[in-house]
C-alpha positions in Angstrom: 79.8 147.5 86.7 83.5 147.1 85.2 84.4 147.3 89.0 82.0 144.6 89.8 83.2 142.1 86.7 86.8 142.9 88.1 86.3 141.9 91.8 84.4 138.6 90.6 87.0 137.8 88.8 89.4 138.0 91.1 87.1 136.1 93.8 86.9 133.4 91.1 90.5 133.0 91.0 90.5 132.8 94.8 88.1 130.3 94.9 90.0 128.5 92.1 93.5 128.4 94.2 91.4 127.1 97.3 89.8 124.7 95.8 92.6 123.5 93.9 94.1 122.9 97.4 91.2 121.0 98.5 90.6 118.1 95.5 94.3 118.1 95.9 94.5 117.2 99.9 91.2 114.8 99.1 92.9 113.1 96.4 96.2 112.2 98.2 93.8 111.1 101.6 91.5 109.1 99.7 92.2 105.4 100.0 94.1 103.6 97.2 97.4 102.7 96.2 98.4 104.1 93.0 101.6 102.0 92.6 99.6 98.9 93.0 96.8 99.4 90.8 99.5 100.0 88.0 101.3 97.4 88.5 98.7 95.0 89.6 97.2 93.2 92.9 100.8 90.8 93.3 103.1 93.6 93.6 106.0 93.0 95.8 106.5 96.0 98.9 109.9 96.5 96.6 108.2 97.2 93.7 105.9 99.2 95.1 108.3 101.8 96.3 110.3 101.8 93.1 106.8 102.9 91.4 106.0 105.7 93.4 109.5 107.0 93.7 109.3 106.9 89.4 106.0 108.9 90.1 107.5 111.5 92.4 104.6 109.9 95.2 107.6 110.2 97.3 108.4 113.9 97.3 106.8 116.1 99.8 102.8 117.4 99.7 103.6 120.8 99.2 106.5 120.2 96.4 104.1 117.6 94.7 101.4 120.1 95.1 103.4 123.2 93.6 104.6 120.3 90.5 101.0 119.9 89.7 99.8 123.9 89.4 103.4 125.1 88.7 105.2 122.5 86.9 108.6 120.9 87.5 110.8 121.6 84.8 112.1 124.7 86.5 112.5 122.6 89.9 114.5 120.2 88.1 116.6 122.6 85.4 119.2 123.8 88.4 120.2 120.3 89.4 120.9 118.9 86.0 122.6 122.6 85.2 121.1 122.9 81.8 117.7 124.5 80.6 115.3 121.8 79.8 112.7 121.7 76.7 110.1 119.2 75.6 109.6 118.0 72.1 106.3 116.4 70.4 106.4 113.8 67.6 104.0 112.1 65.6 103.4 108.0 66.0 101.5 106.9 63.4 98.3 108.5 62.5 97.2 109.5 66.2 99.1 108.6 68.8 101.7 111.6 70.5 105.4 111.2 72.1 106.2 113.7 74.2 110.0 113.4 75.6 111.5 115.8 77.8 115.5 116.6 76.7 118.1 118.6 78.4 119.4 121.2 76.2 123.3 121.5 75.6 125.0 124.9 74.8 125.7 123.9 71.4 122.2 123.4 70.7 122.1 119.5 71.1 119.1 117.8 73.0 120.1 115.2 75.4 119.3 112.5 78.1 121.4 109.7 80.0 121.5 106.3 81.6 123.7 104.4 83.4 124.1 100.7 82.0 126.5 98.7 84.0 127.9 101.1 86.5 129.1 103.2 83.9 127.1 106.5 82.4 125.9 107.4 79.1 124.6 110.3 77.0 121.4 109.9 74.8 122.1 112.7 71.7 118.8 113.4 70.3 119.6 113.0 66.0 117.6 115.1 63.5 115.1 111.8 62.4 114.4 111.1 66.5 116.7 108.7 67.0 119.6 108.7 69.3 123.1 108.4 69.2 124.8 106.5 72.8 127.9 108.1 73.5 129.8 107.5 77.0 129.8 110.7 79.5 131.5 108.8 82.4 133.6 112.2 83.2 130.2 113.7 83.7 130.2 112.2 87.6 130.0 115.0 90.6 131.4 114.2 93.8 129.1 116.1 96.7 130.8 117.4 100.2 129.8 113.8 101.1 131.9 111.9 99.1 129.2 110.6 97.2 129.5 110.3 93.7 126.2 111.5 91.6 124.9 112.2 88.2 121.3 114.4 87.9 120.1 114.4 84.0 117.2 113.6 82.1 116.1 109.3 81.6 114.0 108.3 79.0 110.9 108.5 81.0 110.6 112.1 81.0 112.0 112.5 85.0 115.1 114.3 86.1 117.0 111.4 88.0 119.7 111.4 90.2 122.0 108.0 89.8 124.6 107.7 92.7 127.4 105.7 91.5 127.7 102.1 93.4 124.3 102.6 95.1 122.5 99.8 92.8 119.3 101.3 92.7 116.4 99.0 91.2 113.5 100.1 88.8 110.4 98.4 87.4 109.6 99.3 83.9 106.5 98.0 81.6 107.7 96.0 77.9 105.7 93.7 75.6 106.5 91.1 77.7 105.4 93.0 81.3 107.1 93.9 84.5 111.1 93.8 84.3 113.7 94.6 86.6 116.3 96.9 85.8 119.5 97.5 88.0 121.6 101.0 87.7 118.1 103.2 88.5 117.9 106.3 90.2 118.0 107.2 93.5 115.8 110.1 93.2 113.3 111.6 90.5 111.7 114.1 89.7 108.6 113.3 87.2 108.8 116.4 84.6 105.8 118.5 83.6 104.7 122.0 82.8 101.6 122.4 85.5 98.1 123.6 85.0 98.9 126.9 84.7 100.8 126.4 81.3 98.0 123.6 80.4 99.3 120.8 81.2 97.8 118.6 83.8 100.3 115.6 83.8 100.2 112.1 82.6 97.2 110.2 83.1 98.2 106.8 84.8 95.3 104.6 83.4 95.9 105.7 79.5 99.3 106.6 79.7 98.9 109.7 77.9 99.1 113.5 78.6 95.6 114.5 80.5 95.1 117.2 78.4 94.7 115.0 75.2 92.8 112.0 77.0 90.5 114.4 78.6 89.9 116.9 75.7 88.2 114.7 73.3 85.3 113.6 76.7 85.0 117.4 77.7 83.5 118.0 73.8 81.1 114.4 74.2 79.6 115.9 77.6 79.4 119.5 76.0 77.2 117.8 73.2 75.2 115.8 75.5 75.1 118.9 78.0 73.6 121.4 75.0 71.4 118.8 73.3 69.8 117.6 77.0 69.8 121.7 77.7 68.1 122.6 74.2 65.2 119.6 75.3 64.6 120.4 79.0 64.8 124.0 79.4 62.4 125.5 76.7 60.0 123.0 77.2 60.4 123.1 81.3 59.9 126.8 81.2 56.7 126.9 79.1 55.1 123.9 81.3 55.9 126.0 84.2 54.9 128.8 82.7 51.5 127.2 81.7 51.0 125.4 85.2 51.8 129.1 86.9 49.1 131.0 85.0 46.7 128.4 86.0 47.1 127.9 89.3 44.6 125.1 90.7 43.2 124.0 87.6 43.4 120.7 85.8 46.2 121.6 83.7 48.4 122.8 86.7 47.8 119.7 88.4 48.3 117.8 85.5 52.0 119.7 84.8 52.8 119.5 88.4 52.1 115.7 89.2 54.2 115.0 85.8 56.9 117.0 86.8 57.1 115.6 90.4 57.2 112.3 88.8 60.4 113.1 86.5 62.3 115.2 88.9 61.7 112.1 91.7 62.9 109.2 89.1 66.3 108.8 89.6 68.6 109.0 86.3 69.6 105.5 86.4 66.2 104.0 86.7 64.9 106.1 84.1 67.7 105.4 81.7 67.2 101.6 82.1 63.4 102.0 81.4 63.9 104.0 78.5 66.7 101.1 77.2 63.9 98.6 77.9 60.9 100.2 76.1 63.2 101.7 72.9 66.1 99.6 72.8 64.8 96.3 73.5 61.2 96.1 72.9 60.4 98.4 70.1 64.2 97.9 68.6 63.7 101.6 67.4 67.0 103.2 69.0 70.3 102.4 70.1 70.6 101.5 74.1 74.3 102.0 74.3 76.4 105.2 73.0 79.1 102.8 70.8 82.0 105.1 69.9 84.2 103.3 67.3 85.6 107.0 65.7 86.0 110.6 66.7 83.0 111.3 64.4 80.9 108.3 65.8 77.8 111.1 66.9 77.9 112.3 63.4 77.6 108.7 61.8 75.0 107.6 64.2 73.2 110.3 65.9 70.6 108.2 67.1 72.6 106.8 70.0 72.4 110.2 71.4 68.4 110.2 71.9 68.1 108.0 75.0 71.0 110.1 76.8 69.3 113.3 76.0 65.8 112.3 77.0 66.9 110.8 80.2 69.1 113.9 81.5 66.3 116.1 80.0 63.7 114.4 82.4 64.8 115.2 85.0 65.8 118.4 84.5 62.6 119.1 83.2 60.7 118.3 86.5 63.1 120.6 89.1 62.8 123.8 86.7 59.4 123.3 85.8 58.9 123.6 89.6 61.0 126.4 90.1 59.5 128.0 87.3 55.7 127.4 88.4 56.3 128.9 92.0 58.2 131.9 90.9 54.8 132.6 88.2 52.8 131.7 91.3 54.5 134.2 93.1 54.8 137.2 90.9 51.1 136.8 89.8 49.9 137.4 93.6 52.0 140.3 94.0 51.0 144.0 94.6 52.3 145.2 91.2 50.8 143.0 89.4 47.4 143.3 90.9 47.7 147.4 90.3 48.9 146.8 86.5 45.4 144.6 86.4 43.4 147.1 88.4 45.2 150.3 85.7 43.7 148.6 82.7 46.5 146.7 81.2 45.4 143.3 79.1 46.0 140.1 80.9 48.7 139.7 77.6 50.5 142.8 78.6 50.4 141.8 82.6 52.3 138.6 81.7 54.9 140.0 78.7 55.7 143.0 80.7 55.5 142.2 84.3 55.3 138.2 85.1 57.7 136.7 82.9 60.6 138.9 83.1 60.1 139.3 87.4 59.1 135.2 87.4 62.3 134.6 85.3 64.9 135.0 88.1 64.6 131.9 89.8 64.6 130.1 87.3 67.9 131.3 85.9 69.5 131.0 88.7 69.0 127.2 88.9 69.6 127.1 84.7 73.2 128.7 85.7 73.8 126.2 88.7 73.0 123.0 86.8 75.0 124.3 83.8 78.1 122.7 85.4 75.4 119.7 86.6 75.0 118.9 82.7 79.0 118.9 81.8 79.8 116.6 85.2 77.2 115.3 86.7 75.8 113.1 83.9 78.0 110.9 85.4 75.1 108.5 85.7 73.4 108.9 82.4 76.9 108.4 80.8 77.6 105.0 82.9 74.6 103.9 82.1 74.4 104.6 78.5 78.4 103.7 78.3 79.3 107.2 77.0 82.8 108.5 77.0 82.0 111.5 78.4 83.8 114.1 81.6 81.5 112.9 84.2 82.4 108.9 83.2 85.5 109.9 82.9 86.2 111.3 86.0 84.3 108.5 87.6 87.0 105.9 86.1 89.8 108.0 87.2 88.5 107.8 90.3 88.3 104.2 90.9 91.6 103.7 89.5 93.1 106.7 91.6 94.2 108.3 88.3 95.4 111.4 90.5 96.1 113.8 87.6 92.8 113.0 85.7 90.8 113.8 89.3 92.4 116.8 89.5 91.9 118.3 86.5 88.4 116.8 85.6 87.6 118.5 89.0 89.1 122.2 88.2 87.5 122.0 84.9 83.9 121.5 86.9 84.6 124.6 89.4 85.9 127.1 86.8 82.6 126.0 84.7 80.3 126.5 88.0 82.1 129.8 88.8 82.4 131.3 85.1 78.2 130.3 85.1 77.9 132.2 88.3 78.9 135.2 87.2 77.4 134.9 83.8 74.0 134.7 85.9 74.8 137.7 87.6 74.7 139.7 84.4 72.0 138.3 82.9 70.1 139.2 86.3 71.1 143.0 85.5 69.6 142.8 82.0 66.5 141.1 83.0 66.1 143.6 85.7 67.1 147.5 85.5 66.5 147.6 89.4 69.9 145.3 89.7 73.0 147.1 89.5 76.2 146.3 90.5 78.9 149.0 91.4 
């Protein structure tokens, strides 16, 4: 068993790497212009090019993939000639500010800027402010005679300034997009990489993806857990009753009900429930309005309709699988032998039928855990629920590449992880299954 688990973990790791390449490639070739989404529909080609450089989108695809996965600070550090570090400070009550700095031999944290063709060093003070000092002596000259300098700008990027190049950069402030001269000619956006728990900065929310996505994952887990607690036991019990009463009236009623719920689209079920319980009866809220992080605890009734919508489809599907599995086991030779040996109907069901009939439903349930977390996008969209599925959908519409990639990797991790758990559960339910 131990060797099997190690083998599966290695397979999971290989799967994650291959899928990460596939996800990155799909996001790259998908239609849409990230720079134009940020700047607006009336952006000029010069503005688009400037923004693409600042985001690092003009760098080679392979380098960007490596940076996304393993980080880019180790790539920028040799160019600057100093180690890099990241500081995190609190702004107000909630918002965090993350800044990258170069660490000088004396321990000072510094950034740079160019103004009027002159180079200035920004030295971080203990209170978080910066002291600006001239640093024109830091310019370097390459073999081609070009005067340049690699440093860190205030936008969390390693930047290369070329003296006299007259680069143009577009920055967003309270008055809108403004043009800045003396801008760098090359950028390396800094991040620690997915492996080190930093999936980049969300282009839509202007915040680290790990901070933005964390709460949405928790929301989806809450919604998915409640839906599973409602749907799975209900589906298994109803499927067992239908299977044990094959061909009878109760079997037909349960089977028809399962077909109706499984065949109804999520959005249609959700809208119907909203019309009945929110508009006509006015007993439940028709939308999940989150005014605070504790909104679920303050108003748990907002979860009733989303949970019911997600549960109905799953109940119908798992019910049908369970019923078919029970019917198949009931018609098997070993069940007939057990009956002929004199075992009671109750003993046959509990000892033989139930355990063997649960193999197929467990497979379906484990596969649907991944759907419950990320596939609830329709349910979350109908009710305005801020979950992972809705987050990925909005990221895809905006082409927020780092958010899409992080969300996809979370779903893949859930998919391969639940399959390993399913295999281990198989061995516990059926002692005939052994892994080596």
